HTML snippet that shows the backbone in 3Dmol.js (N, CA, C, O; Angstrom):
<script src="https://3Dmol.org/build/3Dmol-min.js"></script>
<div id="view" style="width:600px;height:400px;position:relative"></div>
<script>
const pdb = `
ATOM      1  N   ILE A   1      -6.952   3.093 -16.970  1.00  0.00           N
ATOM      2  CA  ILE A   1      -8.298   3.264 -16.325  1.00  0.00           C
ATOM      3  C   ILE A   1      -7.868   1.049 -16.900  1.00  0.00           C
ATOM      4  O   ILE A   1      -7.454   0.331 -17.811  1.00  0.00           O
ATOM      5  N   VAL A   2      -8.299   1.048 -15.767  1.00  0.00           N
ATOM      6  CA  VAL A   2      -8.316  -0.898 -16.141  1.00  0.00           C
ATOM      7  C   VAL A   2      -9.357  -1.347 -16.166  1.00  0.00           C
ATOM      8  O   VAL A   2     -10.183  -0.796 -15.439  1.00  0.00           O
ATOM      9  N   SER A   3      -9.861  -2.654 -17.076  1.00  0.00           N
ATOM     10  CA  SER A   3     -10.846  -3.367 -16.799  1.00  0.00           C
ATOM     11  C   SER A   3     -11.184  -4.431 -16.015  1.00  0.00           C
ATOM     12  O   SER A   3     -12.209  -5.077 -16.232  1.00  0.00           O
ATOM     13  N   ASN A   4     -10.226  -4.749 -14.885  1.00  0.00           N
ATOM     14  CA  ASN A   4      -9.732  -5.783 -14.157  1.00  0.00           C
ATOM     15  C   ASN A   4     -10.079  -5.131 -12.645  1.00  0.00           C
ATOM     16  O   ASN A   4      -9.786  -4.032 -12.176  1.00  0.00           O
ATOM     17  N   PRO A   5     -10.686  -6.051 -12.182  1.00  0.00           N
ATOM     18  CA  PRO A   5     -10.849  -5.703 -10.157  1.00  0.00           C
ATOM     19  C   PRO A   5      -9.480  -5.769  -9.608  1.00  0.00           C
ATOM     20  O   PRO A   5      -8.722  -6.739  -9.593  1.00  0.00           O
ATOM     21  N   LEU A   6      -9.276  -4.478  -9.123  1.00  0.00           N
ATOM     22  CA  LEU A   6      -7.688  -4.604  -8.135  1.00  0.00           C
ATOM     23  C   LEU A   6      -7.644  -5.873  -7.727  1.00  0.00           C
ATOM     24  O   LEU A   6      -6.430  -6.056  -7.643  1.00  0.00           O
ATOM     25  N   GLN A   7      -8.248  -7.039  -7.366  1.00  0.00           N
ATOM     26  CA  GLN A   7      -7.954  -8.024  -6.288  1.00  0.00           C
ATOM     27  C   GLN A   7      -7.682  -8.743  -7.656  1.00  0.00           C
ATOM     28  O   GLN A   7      -7.416  -9.915  -7.390  1.00  0.00           O
ATOM     29  N   PHE A   8      -7.638  -8.522  -9.038  1.00  0.00           N
ATOM     30  CA  PHE A   8      -7.047  -9.388 -10.064  1.00  0.00           C
ATOM     31  C   PHE A   8      -5.248  -8.723 -10.163  1.00  0.00           C
ATOM     32  O   PHE A   8      -4.252  -9.394  -9.893  1.00  0.00           O
ATOM     33  N   TYR A   9      -5.251  -7.789 -10.456  1.00  0.00           N
ATOM     34  CA  TYR A   9      -3.628  -7.620 -10.065  1.00  0.00           C
ATOM     35  C   TYR A   9      -3.306  -7.549  -9.057  1.00  0.00           C
ATOM     36  O   TYR A   9      -2.075  -7.527  -9.082  1.00  0.00           O
ATOM     37  N   GLU A  10      -3.839  -7.463  -7.575  1.00  0.00           N
ATOM     38  CA  GLU A  10      -2.901  -8.197  -6.125  1.00  0.00           C
ATOM     39  C   GLU A  10      -2.275  -9.455  -6.946  1.00  0.00           C
ATOM     40  O   GLU A  10      -1.108  -9.544  -7.326  1.00  0.00           O
ATOM     41  N   SER A  11      -3.303 -10.396  -7.133  1.00  0.00           N
ATOM     42  CA  SER A  11      -3.053 -11.793  -7.466  1.00  0.00           C
ATOM     43  C   SER A  11      -2.153 -11.943  -8.190  1.00  0.00           C
ATOM     44  O   SER A  11      -1.316 -12.809  -7.939  1.00  0.00           O
ATOM     45  N   ILE A  12      -2.059 -11.164  -9.277  1.00  0.00           N
ATOM     46  CA  ILE A  12      -0.787 -11.609 -10.030  1.00  0.00           C
ATOM     47  C   ILE A  12       0.756 -10.688  -9.786  1.00  0.00           C
ATOM     48  O   ILE A  12       1.755 -10.780 -10.499  1.00  0.00           O
ATOM     49  N   LEU A  13       0.631 -10.062  -8.918  1.00  0.00           N
ATOM     50  CA  LEU A  13       2.140  -8.986  -8.932  1.00  0.00           C
ATOM     51  C   LEU A  13       2.114  -9.471  -7.739  1.00  0.00           C
ATOM     52  O   LEU A  13       1.203  -9.777  -6.969  1.00  0.00           O
ATOM     53  N   PRO A  14       4.080  -9.518  -7.654  1.00  0.00           N
ATOM     54  CA  PRO A  14       4.602 -10.184  -6.361  1.00  0.00           C
ATOM     55  C   PRO A  14       3.690  -9.628  -5.088  1.00  0.00           C
ATOM     56  O   PRO A  14       3.064  -8.586  -5.279  1.00  0.00           O
ATOM     57  N   SER A  15       3.595 -10.275  -3.817  1.00  0.00           N
ATOM     58  CA  SER A  15       3.368 -10.041  -2.871  1.00  0.00           C
ATOM     59  C   SER A  15       4.679  -9.167  -1.793  1.00  0.00           C
ATOM     60  O   SER A  15       4.534  -8.399  -0.843  1.00  0.00           O
ATOM     61  N   SER A  16       5.780  -9.645  -2.388  1.00  0.00           N
ATOM     62  CA  SER A  16       6.947  -9.265  -1.963  1.00  0.00           C
ATOM     63  C   SER A  16       7.354  -7.713  -1.946  1.00  0.00           C
ATOM     64  O   SER A  16       8.178  -7.328  -1.116  1.00  0.00           O
ATOM     65  N   VAL A  17       6.819  -6.888  -2.796  1.00  0.00           N
ATOM     66  CA  VAL A  17       7.120  -5.695  -3.120  1.00  0.00           C
ATOM     67  C   VAL A  17       5.364  -4.994  -3.773  1.00  0.00           C
ATOM     68  O   VAL A  17       4.998  -3.900  -4.201  1.00  0.00           O
ATOM     69  N   PHE A  18       4.837  -6.028  -3.584  1.00  0.00           N
ATOM     70  CA  PHE A  18       2.928  -4.759  -3.625  1.00  0.00           C
ATOM     71  C   PHE A  18       2.114  -5.058  -2.217  1.00  0.00           C
ATOM     72  O   PHE A  18       2.190  -5.990  -1.417  1.00  0.00           O
ATOM     73  N   PHE A  19       1.568  -4.257  -2.248  1.00  0.00           N
ATOM     74  CA  PHE A  19       0.676  -4.545  -0.517  1.00  0.00           C
ATOM     75  C   PHE A  19      -0.669  -3.711  -0.905  1.00  0.00           C
ATOM     76  O   PHE A  19      -0.714  -2.703  -1.610  1.00  0.00           O
ATOM     77  N   ARG A  20      -1.725  -4.365  -0.286  1.00  0.00           N
ATOM     78  CA  ARG A  20      -3.121  -3.198  -0.760  1.00  0.00           C
ATOM     79  C   ARG A  20      -3.111  -2.527   0.649  1.00  0.00           C
ATOM     80  O   ARG A  20      -3.053  -2.931   1.811  1.00  0.00           O
ATOM     81  N   ALA A  21      -3.178  -1.522   0.126  1.00  0.00           N
ATOM     82  CA  ALA A  21      -3.211  -0.078   1.389  1.00  0.00           C
ATOM     83  C   ALA A  21      -4.320  -0.075   2.379  1.00  0.00           C
ATOM     84  O   ALA A  21      -4.335   0.124   3.594  1.00  0.00           O
ATOM     85  N   HIS A  22      -5.641  -0.470   1.139  1.00  0.00           N
ATOM     86  CA  HIS A  22      -6.599  -0.048   1.011  1.00  0.00           C
ATOM     87  C   HIS A  22      -7.460  -0.273   0.075  1.00  0.00           C
ATOM     88  O   HIS A  22      -6.935  -0.990  -0.776  1.00  0.00           O
ATOM     89  N   LYS A  23      -8.546  -0.006  -0.187  1.00  0.00           N
ATOM     90  CA  LYS A  23      -9.635  -1.167  -0.943  1.00  0.00           C
ATOM     91  C   LYS A  23      -8.895  -0.398  -1.953  1.00  0.00           C
ATOM     92  O   LYS A  23      -8.245  -0.976  -2.825  1.00  0.00           O
ATOM     93  N   SER A  24      -8.957   0.724  -1.881  1.00  0.00           N
ATOM     94  CA  SER A  24      -8.982   1.120  -3.508  1.00  0.00           C
ATOM     95  C   SER A  24      -7.887   1.675  -3.578  1.00  0.00           C
ATOM     96  O   SER A  24      -7.863   2.834  -3.993  1.00  0.00           O
ATOM     97  N   TYR A  25      -6.050   0.688  -3.004  1.00  0.00           N
ATOM     98  CA  TYR A  25      -4.826   1.119  -3.508  1.00  0.00           C
ATOM     99  C   TYR A  25      -3.960   0.031  -3.529  1.00  0.00           C
ATOM    100  O   TYR A  25      -3.843  -0.731  -2.568  1.00  0.00           O
ATOM    101  N   LEU A  26      -3.173  -0.116  -4.868  1.00  0.00           N
ATOM    102  CA  LEU A  26      -2.453  -1.342  -4.729  1.00  0.00           C
ATOM    103  C   LEU A  26      -1.080  -0.405  -4.265  1.00  0.00           C
ATOM    104  O   LEU A  26      -1.030   0.444  -5.156  1.00  0.00           O
ATOM    105  N   VAL A  27      -0.343  -0.232  -3.649  1.00  0.00           N
ATOM    106  CA  VAL A  27       1.040   0.175  -3.719  1.00  0.00           C
ATOM    107  C   VAL A  27       2.524  -0.578  -3.730  1.00  0.00           C
ATOM    108  O   VAL A  27       2.715  -1.680  -3.215  1.00  0.00           O
ATOM    109  N   ASN A  28       3.313   0.035  -4.256  1.00  0.00           N
ATOM    110  CA  ASN A  28       4.613  -0.412  -4.435  1.00  0.00           C
ATOM    111  C   ASN A  28       5.445  -0.051  -3.334  1.00  0.00           C
ATOM    112  O   ASN A  28       5.850   1.044  -2.944  1.00  0.00           O
ATOM    113  N   LEU A  29       5.630  -1.357  -2.869  1.00  0.00           N
ATOM    114  CA  LEU A  29       6.727  -0.661  -1.497  1.00  0.00           C
ATOM    115  C   LEU A  29       7.840   0.023  -1.874  1.00  0.00           C
ATOM    116  O   LEU A  29       8.128   1.104  -1.360  1.00  0.00           O
ATOM    117  N   ASN A  30       8.215  -0.275  -2.359  1.00  0.00           N
ATOM    118  CA  ASN A  30       9.874   0.480  -2.930  1.00  0.00           C
ATOM    119  C   ASN A  30       9.662   1.989  -3.013  1.00  0.00           C
ATOM    120  O   ASN A  30      10.526   2.827  -2.752  1.00  0.00           O
ATOM    121  N   LYS A  31       8.424   2.236  -3.404  1.00  0.00           N
ATOM    122  CA  LYS A  31       8.216   3.563  -3.573  1.00  0.00           C
ATOM    123  C   LYS A  31       7.706   4.491  -2.264  1.00  0.00           C
ATOM    124  O   LYS A  31       7.584   5.693  -2.032  1.00  0.00           O
ATOM    125  N   VAL A  32       7.523   3.463  -1.678  1.00  0.00           N
ATOM    126  CA  VAL A  32       6.810   3.865  -0.630  1.00  0.00           C
ATOM    127  C   VAL A  32       7.662   5.144   0.639  1.00  0.00           C
ATOM    128  O   VAL A  32       7.833   4.695   1.773  1.00  0.00           O
ATOM    129  N   VAL A  33       8.043   6.343   0.422  1.00  0.00           N
ATOM    130  CA  VAL A  33       9.160   7.359   1.281  1.00  0.00           C
ATOM    131  C   VAL A  33       8.502   7.479   2.385  1.00  0.00           C
ATOM    132  O   VAL A  33       9.397   7.485   3.231  1.00  0.00           O
ATOM    133  N   ASN A  34       7.383   7.592   2.995  1.00  0.00           N
ATOM    134  CA  ASN A  34       6.963   8.117   4.669  1.00  0.00           C
ATOM    135  C   ASN A  34       5.458   7.623   4.925  1.00  0.00           C
ATOM    136  O   ASN A  34       4.481   7.582   4.178  1.00  0.00           O
ATOM    137  N   ILE A  35       5.628   7.301   6.127  1.00  0.00           N
ATOM    138  CA  ILE A  35       3.810   7.019   6.579  1.00  0.00           C
ATOM    139  C   ILE A  35       3.975   7.853   7.808  1.00  0.00           C
ATOM    140  O   ILE A  35       4.842   7.984   8.672  1.00  0.00           O
ATOM    141  N   ASP A  36       2.637   8.439   7.509  1.00  0.00           N
ATOM    142  CA  ASP A  36       2.449   9.091   9.049  1.00  0.00           C
ATOM    143  C   ASP A  36       1.276   8.367   9.720  1.00  0.00           C
ATOM    144  O   ASP A  36       0.382   7.604   9.353  1.00  0.00           O
ATOM    145  N   SER A  37       1.567   8.790  10.564  1.00  0.00           N
ATOM    146  CA  SER A  37       0.417   7.718  11.747  1.00  0.00           C
ATOM    147  C   SER A  37      -0.793   8.605  12.203  1.00  0.00           C
ATOM    148  O   SER A  37      -0.779   9.835  12.239  1.00  0.00           O
ATOM    149  N   GLY A  38      -1.557   8.012  12.454  1.00  0.00           N
ATOM    150  CA  GLY A  38      -2.850   8.568  12.942  1.00  0.00           C
ATOM    151  C   GLY A  38      -3.369   6.419  13.605  1.00  0.00           C
ATOM    152  O   GLY A  38      -2.973   5.352  14.074  1.00  0.00           O
ATOM    153  N   ARG A  39      -4.603   7.308  13.022  1.00  0.00           N
ATOM    154  CA  ARG A  39      -5.703   5.851  13.310  1.00  0.00           C
ATOM    155  C   ARG A  39      -5.790   4.727  12.124  1.00  0.00           C
ATOM    156  O   ARG A  39      -5.779   3.503  12.257  1.00  0.00           O
ATOM    157  N   GLY A  40      -5.864   5.370  11.125  1.00  0.00           N
ATOM    158  CA  GLY A  40      -5.289   4.791  10.064  1.00  0.00           C
ATOM    159  C   GLY A  40      -4.189   5.256   9.008  1.00  0.00           C
ATOM    160  O   GLY A  40      -3.630   4.464   8.250  1.00  0.00           O
ATOM    161  N   GLY A  41      -3.969   6.459   9.035  1.00  0.00           N
ATOM    162  CA  GLY A  41      -2.520   7.230   8.122  1.00  0.00           C
ATOM    163  C   GLY A  41      -2.547   7.107   7.094  1.00  0.00           C
ATOM    164  O   GLY A  41      -3.209   6.358   6.375  1.00  0.00           O
ATOM    165  N   THR A  42      -1.670   7.990   6.856  1.00  0.00           N
ATOM    166  CA  THR A  42      -1.682   7.762   5.020  1.00  0.00           C
ATOM    167  C   THR A  42       0.059   7.751   4.967  1.00  0.00           C
ATOM    168  O   THR A  42       0.921   8.196   5.724  1.00  0.00           O
ATOM    169  N   LEU A  43       0.083   7.138   3.901  1.00  0.00           N
ATOM    170  CA  LEU A  43       2.239   7.195   3.278  1.00  0.00           C
ATOM    171  C   LEU A  43       1.627   7.602   2.121  1.00  0.00           C
ATOM    172  O   LEU A  43       0.554   7.398   1.552  1.00  0.00           O
ATOM    173  N   GLN A  44       2.984   8.467   1.876  1.00  0.00           N
ATOM    174  CA  GLN A  44       3.597   9.230   0.736  1.00  0.00           C
ATOM    175  C   GLN A  44       4.104   8.284  -0.046  1.00  0.00           C
ATOM    176  O   GLN A  44       4.798   7.365   0.388  1.00  0.00           O
ATOM    177  N   VAL A  45       3.771   8.453  -1.337  1.00  0.00           N
ATOM    178  CA  VAL A  45       4.922   7.552  -1.886  1.00  0.00           C
ATOM    179  C   VAL A  45       6.107   8.656  -3.290  1.00  0.00           C
ATOM    180  O   VAL A  45       5.716   9.774  -3.628  1.00  0.00           O
ATOM    181  N   SER A  46       6.830   8.333  -3.609  1.00  0.00           N
ATOM    182  CA  SER A  46       7.893   8.984  -4.420  1.00  0.00           C
ATOM    183  C   SER A  46       7.662  10.219  -5.345  1.00  0.00           C
ATOM    184  O   SER A  46       8.498  11.044  -5.713  1.00  0.00           O
ATOM    185  N   ASP A  47       5.997  10.136  -5.704  1.00  0.00           N
ATOM    186  CA  ASP A  47       5.866  10.886  -6.679  1.00  0.00           C
ATOM    187  C   ASP A  47       5.234  12.037  -6.461  1.00  0.00           C
ATOM    188  O   ASP A  47       4.731  12.831  -7.256  1.00  0.00           O
ATOM    189  N   GLY A  48       5.359  12.048  -4.599  1.00  0.00           N
ATOM    190  CA  GLY A  48       4.227  13.389  -3.969  1.00  0.00           C
ATOM    191  C   GLY A  48       3.147  12.900  -3.398  1.00  0.00           C
ATOM    192  O   GLY A  48       2.828  13.368  -2.305  1.00  0.00           O
ATOM    193  N   HIS A  49       2.400  11.934  -3.954  1.00  0.00           N
ATOM    194  CA  HIS A  49       0.901  11.299  -3.482  1.00  0.00           C
ATOM    195  C   HIS A  49       0.857  10.942  -2.019  1.00  0.00           C
ATOM    196  O   HIS A  49       1.823  10.410  -1.473  1.00  0.00           O
ATOM    197  N   GLU A  50      -0.437  11.278  -1.280  1.00  0.00           N
ATOM    198  CA  GLU A  50      -1.038  10.765  -0.170  1.00  0.00           C
ATOM    199  C   GLU A  50      -1.475   9.712  -0.658  1.00  0.00           C
ATOM    200  O   GLU A  50      -1.481   9.681  -1.889  1.00  0.00           O
ATOM    201  N   LEU A  51      -1.988   8.494   0.074  1.00  0.00           N
ATOM    202  CA  LEU A  51      -2.613   7.722  -0.142  1.00  0.00           C
ATOM    203  C   LEU A  51      -2.955   7.260   1.393  1.00  0.00           C
ATOM    204  O   LEU A  51      -2.137   7.277   2.314  1.00  0.00           O
ATOM    205  N   PRO A  52      -4.685   6.732   1.516  1.00  0.00           N
ATOM    206  CA  PRO A  52      -4.437   6.389   2.930  1.00  0.00           C
ATOM    207  C   PRO A  52      -4.519   4.618   3.018  1.00  0.00           C
ATOM    208  O   PRO A  52      -4.854   3.756   2.205  1.00  0.00           O
ATOM    209  N   ILE A  53      -4.030   4.583   4.439  1.00  0.00           N
ATOM    210  CA  ILE A  53      -4.179   3.521   4.579  1.00  0.00           C
ATOM    211  C   ILE A  53      -5.292   2.971   5.857  1.00  0.00           C
ATOM    212  O   ILE A  53      -5.635   3.482   6.923  1.00  0.00           O
ATOM    213  N   ALA A  54      -5.730   1.377   5.001  1.00  0.00           N
ATOM    214  CA  ALA A  54      -7.032   1.096   5.809  1.00  0.00           C
ATOM    215  C   ALA A  54      -6.494   1.055   7.234  1.00  0.00           C
ATOM    216  O   ALA A  54      -5.297   0.798   7.354  1.00  0.00           O
ATOM    217  N   TYR A  55      -7.180   1.262   8.269  1.00  0.00           N
ATOM    218  CA  TYR A  55      -6.559   1.288   9.934  1.00  0.00           C
ATOM    219  C   TYR A  55      -6.754  -0.070  10.219  1.00  0.00           C
ATOM    220  O   TYR A  55      -6.482  -0.202  11.413  1.00  0.00           O
ATOM    221  N   ARG A  56      -7.206  -1.543   9.562  1.00  0.00           N
ATOM    222  CA  ARG A  56      -6.799  -2.933   9.640  1.00  0.00           C
ATOM    223  C   ARG A  56      -5.912  -3.457   8.891  1.00  0.00           C
ATOM    224  O   ARG A  56      -5.867  -4.683   8.787  1.00  0.00           O
ATOM    225  N   ARG A  57      -4.921  -2.545   8.134  1.00  0.00           N
ATOM    226  CA  ARG A  57      -4.038  -2.969   7.408  1.00  0.00           C
ATOM    227  C   ARG A  57      -2.981  -2.517   7.962  1.00  0.00           C
ATOM    228  O   ARG A  57      -1.955  -3.162   8.182  1.00  0.00           O
ATOM    229  N   LYS A  58      -3.183  -1.393   8.212  1.00  0.00           N
ATOM    230  CA  LYS A  58      -1.632  -0.597   8.837  1.00  0.00           C
ATOM    231  C   LYS A  58      -0.561  -1.553   9.773  1.00  0.00           C
ATOM    232  O   LYS A  58       0.658  -1.416   9.871  1.00  0.00           O
ATOM    233  N   SER A  59      -1.133  -2.210  10.196  1.00  0.00           N
ATOM    234  CA  SER A  59       0.280  -3.145  10.929  1.00  0.00           C
ATOM    235  C   SER A  59       1.105  -4.335   9.985  1.00  0.00           C
ATOM    236  O   SER A  59       2.277  -4.705   9.904  1.00  0.00           O
ATOM    237  N   ALA A  60      -0.219  -4.723   9.309  1.00  0.00           N
ATOM    238  CA  ALA A  60       0.564  -5.814   8.645  1.00  0.00           C
ATOM    239  C   ALA A  60       1.418  -4.860   7.243  1.00  0.00           C
ATOM    240  O   ALA A  60       2.189  -5.534   6.559  1.00  0.00           O
ATOM    241  N   LEU A  61       1.300  -3.778   6.978  1.00  0.00           N
ATOM    242  CA  LEU A  61       1.854  -2.460   6.187  1.00  0.00           C
ATOM    243  C   LEU A  61       3.100  -2.148   6.776  1.00  0.00           C
ATOM    244  O   LEU A  61       4.143  -2.167   6.121  1.00  0.00           O
ATOM    245  N   LEU A  62       3.041  -1.807   8.204  1.00  0.00           N
ATOM    246  CA  LEU A  62       4.198  -2.012   8.750  1.00  0.00           C
ATOM    247  C   LEU A  62       5.172  -2.926   8.892  1.00  0.00           C
ATOM    248  O   LEU A  62       6.367  -2.663   8.763  1.00  0.00           O
ATOM    249  N   LYS A  63       4.613  -4.278   9.222  1.00  0.00           N
ATOM    250  CA  LYS A  63       5.006  -5.152   9.044  1.00  0.00           C
ATOM    251  C   LYS A  63       6.102  -5.821   7.879  1.00  0.00           C
ATOM    252  O   LYS A  63       7.014  -6.635   8.025  1.00  0.00           O
ATOM    253  N   LYS A  64       5.645  -5.183   6.801  1.00  0.00           N
ATOM    254  CA  LYS A  64       6.035  -5.815   5.578  1.00  0.00           C
ATOM    255  C   LYS A  64       6.883  -4.687   5.133  1.00  0.00           C
ATOM    256  O   LYS A  64       7.410  -5.077   4.091  1.00  0.00           O
ATOM    257  N   ILE A  65       7.293  -3.447   5.404  1.00  0.00           N
ATOM    258  CA  ILE A  65       7.930  -2.328   5.085  1.00  0.00           C
ATOM    259  C   ILE A  65       9.083  -3.196   5.564  1.00  0.00           C
ATOM    260  O   ILE A  65       9.964  -3.664   4.843  1.00  0.00           O
ATOM    261  N   LYS A  66       8.922  -3.391   7.263  1.00  0.00           N
ATOM    262  CA  LYS A  66      10.438  -3.416   7.845  1.00  0.00           C
ATOM    263  C   LYS A  66      10.928  -4.469   7.202  1.00  0.00           C
ATOM    264  O   LYS A  66      12.141  -4.263   7.190  1.00  0.00           O
ATOM    265  N   GLU A  67      10.574  -6.154   6.295  1.00  0.00           N
ATOM    266  CA  GLU A  67      10.411  -7.106   6.291  1.00  0.00           C
ATOM    267  C   GLU A  67      11.784  -6.211   4.851  1.00  0.00           C
ATOM    268  O   GLU A  67      12.991  -6.369   5.036  1.00  0.00           O
ATOM    269  N   THR A  68      11.294  -5.427   3.670  1.00  0.00           N
ATOM    270  CA  THR A  68      12.077  -5.291   3.432  1.00  0.00           C
ATOM    271  C   THR A  68      13.333  -4.384   3.048  1.00  0.00           C
ATOM    272  O   THR A  68      14.400  -4.910   2.728  1.00  0.00           O
TER     273      THR A  68
END
`;
const viewer = $3Dmol.createViewer("view");
viewer.addModel(pdb, "pdb");
viewer.setStyle({}, {cartoon: {color: "spectrum"}});
viewer.zoomTo();
viewer.render();
</script>
């Protein structure tokens, strides 16, 4: 549980490693295991959780993952 908005953490964490895939999720790109396509799609992280990807952020996410 945190007391600051997610935007605060997004601004202090390195953007080369963390990406806001959805309004409720800030993802460590080093932990992404799989990306499922679809309109928005989902991504799976190394602990097994599946997180939604915002439709408007999907192309930026794919570009960012190719860079890393």
